[in-house]
C-alpha positions in Angstrom: 257.7 87.6 197.3 259.6 90.1 195.0 261.3 88.4 192.1 264.3 90.1 190.7 263.4 89.3 187.1 259.7 89.9 187.4 258.1 91.9 184.6 259.4 92.5 181.1 262.7 91.3 180.0 263.5 91.7 176.3 265.5 89.3 174.2 267.5 91.8 172.3 268.2 91.5 168.6 271.8 92.0 167.4 271.7 94.8 164.7 273.9 94.1 161.7 275.2 96.4 159.0 274.5 95.6 155.4 277.9 93.8 155.2 277.0 91.6 158.1 279.2 93.2 160.8 277.7 94.2 164.1 276.1 97.6 163.9 277.1 99.3 167.2 275.2 102.5 166.4 272.1 100.4 165.9 272.8 98.6 169.2 273.1 101.9 171.0 269.8 103.0 169.6 268.1 99.8 170.5 269.4 99.8 174.1 268.3 103.3 174.7 264.9 102.5 173.1 264.3 99.7 175.5 265.5 101.5 178.6 263.4 104.5 177.8 260.5 102.2 177.0 260.4 101.0 180.6 261.7 97.4 180.3 262.6 95.8 183.6 265.8 94.1 182.3 267.8 93.4 179.2 268.7 90.0 177.8 271.8 90.0 175.6 272.7 87.2 173.2 269.7 85.0 173.5 268.5 83.1 170.4 266.7 86.2 169.1 270.2 87.9 169.1 271.3 85.3 166.5 274.0 84.1 168.9 274.3 80.8 166.9 275.9 82.8 164.0 278.3 84.8 166.2 281.8 84.0 167.4 282.9 84.4 171.0 284.6 87.7 170.5 281.5 89.2 168.8 279.3 88.0 171.7 281.6 89.5 174.2 281.9 92.8 172.3 278.1 93.1 172.0 277.8 92.4 175.7 280.4 95.0 176.6 278.7 97.6 174.4 275.3 97.0 176.0 276.9 97.2 179.4 278.5 100.5 178.5 275.3 102.1 177.2 273.2 100.7 180.0 275.5 102.1 182.6 273.9 100.2 185.4 270.4 101.4 184.7 268.8 98.0 184.1 269.8 94.4 185.1 271.5 92.5 182.3 271.0 88.8 181.5 273.5 87.1 179.2 272.6 84.2 177.0 275.1 81.3 177.2 273.8 78.0 176.0 274.6 75.1 173.8 274.9 71.3 173.5 278.5 70.9 174.5 278.5 71.1 178.3 282.3 71.0 178.7 282.7 73.9 176.3 280.1 76.0 178.1 281.9 75.4 181.4 285.2 76.3 179.9 283.8 79.5 178.6 282.9 80.6 182.1 286.5 80.4 183.3 287.8 83.7 181.9 284.4 85.4 181.6 284.0 89.0 182.9 281.1 88.9 185.2 281.0 92.6 185.9 277.7 94.1 184.9 276.0 90.7 184.3 273.2 89.8 186.7 272.3 86.4 185.5 272.8 83.8 182.8 270.0 82.5 180.5 270.9 79.1 179.3 268.8 77.1 176.8 268.5 73.3 177.3 270.9 71.4 174.9 269.6 71.2 171.4 270.0 68.4 168.8 271.5 65.9 171.2 268.1 65.2 172.7 269.3 64.3 176.2 267.2 62.4 178.7 265.8 64.3 181.7 268.8 63.0 183.7 271.1 64.3 181.1 269.4 67.7 181.2 269.7 67.7 185.0 273.4 66.8 184.9 274.1 69.5 182.2 272.6 72.3 184.4 274.3 70.9 187.5 277.7 71.3 185.7 276.8 74.9 184.7 275.5 75.6 188.3 278.9 74.6 189.7 280.8 76.7 187.2 279.2 80.1 187.4 279.0 82.6 190.3 275.9 84.2 188.7 272.3 83.0 188.9 271.0 80.8 186.1 267.7 81.1 184.3 266.7 77.8 182.6 265.4 78.1 179.1 262.9 75.5 178.0 262.2 75.9 174.2 261.3 72.5 172.8 260.5 74.0 169.4 264.2 74.8 168.9 265.9 72.0 171.0 263.6 69.1 170.1 263.4 68.1 173.8 261.3 69.3 176.6 262.4 70.0 180.2 259.5 68.4 182.1 257.9 70.1 185.1 259.4 67.5 187.4 262.9 68.1 186.1 262.5 71.9 186.4 261.2 71.5 190.0 264.1 69.1 190.8 266.7 71.7 189.7 264.8 74.5 191.4 265.0 72.7 194.7 268.5 71.2 194.4 270.4 74.3 193.2 270.2 77.7 194.9 271.9 79.2 191.9 269.1 78.2 189.5 266.6 80.9 190.2 264.2 80.9 187.3 262.9 79.3 184.1 261.9 80.8 180.8 259.1 78.5 179.7 258.6 78.5 175.9 256.9 75.1 175.8 253.5 76.8 175.2 252.0 74.3 177.6 250.1 76.1 180.3 249.4 72.8 182.1 253.2 72.2 182.5 253.7 75.8 183.5 251.0 75.5 186.1 252.6 72.4 187.5 255.8 74.3 188.0 254.1 77.2 189.7 252.1 74.9 192.0 255.2 73.3 193.5 258.2 75.5 193.0 260.0 77.3 195.8 258.5 80.7 196.8 261.5 82.6 195.4 261.7 80.7 192.1 260.7 82.8 189.1 258.6 81.4 186.2 258.7 83.5 183.0 256.9 83.2 179.8 258.9 82.6 176.7 255.9 83.0 174.4 254.6 86.5 173.7 251.0 85.4 173.0 250.7 83.7 176.4 251.9 86.4 178.7 248.6 87.4 180.2 247.4 83.7 180.6 250.8 82.8 182.1 250.6 85.6 184.7 246.9 84.7 185.4 248.0 81.2 186.7 250.8 82.8 188.8 253.7 83.5 186.5 256.0 86.4 187.1 256.6 88.0 183.6 258.1 87.4 180.3 261.3 87.4 178.2 259.9 88.9 175.1 260.6 89.3 171.4 257.9 91.9 170.5 259.2 94.0 173.4 262.1 95.0 171.1 259.8 97.1 169.0 257.0 97.9 171.5 258.6 98.1 175.0 256.1 100.7 176.4 253.0 98.8 175.2 254.2 95.4 176.2 255.5 96.6 179.5 252.2 98.2 180.3 250.3 95.0 179.4 252.7 92.9 181.5 252.5 95.1 184.6 248.7 95.5 184.3 248.4 91.7 184.5 250.9 91.5 187.4 248.9 94.1 189.2 245.6 92.2 188.7 244.2 94.6 186.1 243.2 91.9 183.7 240.5 93.9 182.0 243.0 96.4 180.5 245.7 93.8 180.1 243.3 91.6 178.1 242.5 94.5 175.7 246.2 95.0 174.9 246.7 91.2 174.7 244.0 90.9 172.0 245.2 94.1 170.2 248.7 92.6 169.9 247.9 89.0 168.8 247.9 89.7 165.1 251.1 91.6 165.2 252.8 88.9 167.2 251.7 86.3 164.7 253.1 88.4 161.9 256.5 88.7 163.6 256.9 84.9 163.5 255.3 84.2 160.2 258.6 84.0 158.3 260.9 83.3 161.3 262.5 85.0 164.2 264.3 87.5 164.3 263.5 88.4 160.7 260.0 89.7 161.7 261.1 91.7 164.7 264.0 93.2 162.9 261.6 94.3 160.2 259.4 96.0 162.9 262.5 97.7 164.3 263.5 99.0 160.9 260.0 100.3 160.2 260.2 102.2 163.5 263.6 103.6 162.7 265.4 101.9 165.6 267.9 99.8 163.6 268.3 97.9 160.4 266.8 94.5 159.5 269.9 92.7 158.2 270.1 89.0 159.4 272.9 86.5 159.0 272.6 83.4 156.9 271.1 80.9 157.1 268.3 83.4 157.9 267.1 85.8 155.2 265.0 88.9 155.3 261.2 88.6 155.4 259.2 89.2 152.2 258.3 92.8 151.3 254.6 91.9 151.5 255.0 90.8 155.2 257.2 93.8 155.9 254.4 96.1 154.7 251.8 94.3 156.8 254.0 94.6 160.0 254.6 98.3 159.3 250.9 99.0 159.1 250.0 96.8 162.0 252.4 98.5 164.4 251.4 102.0 163.6 250.2 103.9 166.6 251.9 101.6 169.1 255.0 102.3 171.3 
């Protein structure tokens, strides 16, 4: 079955000027870079976009700018997550859904809800939005895991919940979801180093960080795997592993913003409490990514 968000989605960074304001020229450059690089869809205001440091108006303005530059060329997924369910639901009420194809919503962080709490949280979101929802399981940031059984419960109970971005790093858990999920439910990798293994067990693609800098290369690898060409996909997978590790060595999105700066796409400014990566790591990333697109 064809899955709408199959392939390569990119969790876009938010470029900032040196004074910390949103750099809309950089955002234009990044958007065109991704579309021309062959990504399958754009993800705006995920955690890689530093959404935790942005106010509501900034988030909406960034989304509107990407929509304008995209001009309908690629589907757009908007990140809308948090640990205050009522506030998230309230935020949907006056939201402009034009040009937004789905919502990516991370499981609540810090509160550490039970599995029933996670289920009820997404049930409330499901009832509040007219757009499809992509679950986002990222235990490393939320300190709680959405178990395979809870993901499957939601996939079966809510038609509006169409996919999960799995960043648990647990291929056993991912395999359990793939074994029992509805045929039209999409299972995406949230871990760049696991894309080829994820697809090998039946996964449908990735929402990627490294894809910001290398959309052509990462799209090629992802689609090779989806098409069963594991020999060539494996070669690219192994070629990229060192670079991926470098991007996360001093935190995300500091590493990927450094790669984008080195490639002349946009600047590398991040907002506190994040800081720029070390010059030593920057030089390593610049050298590692040479010759890749």
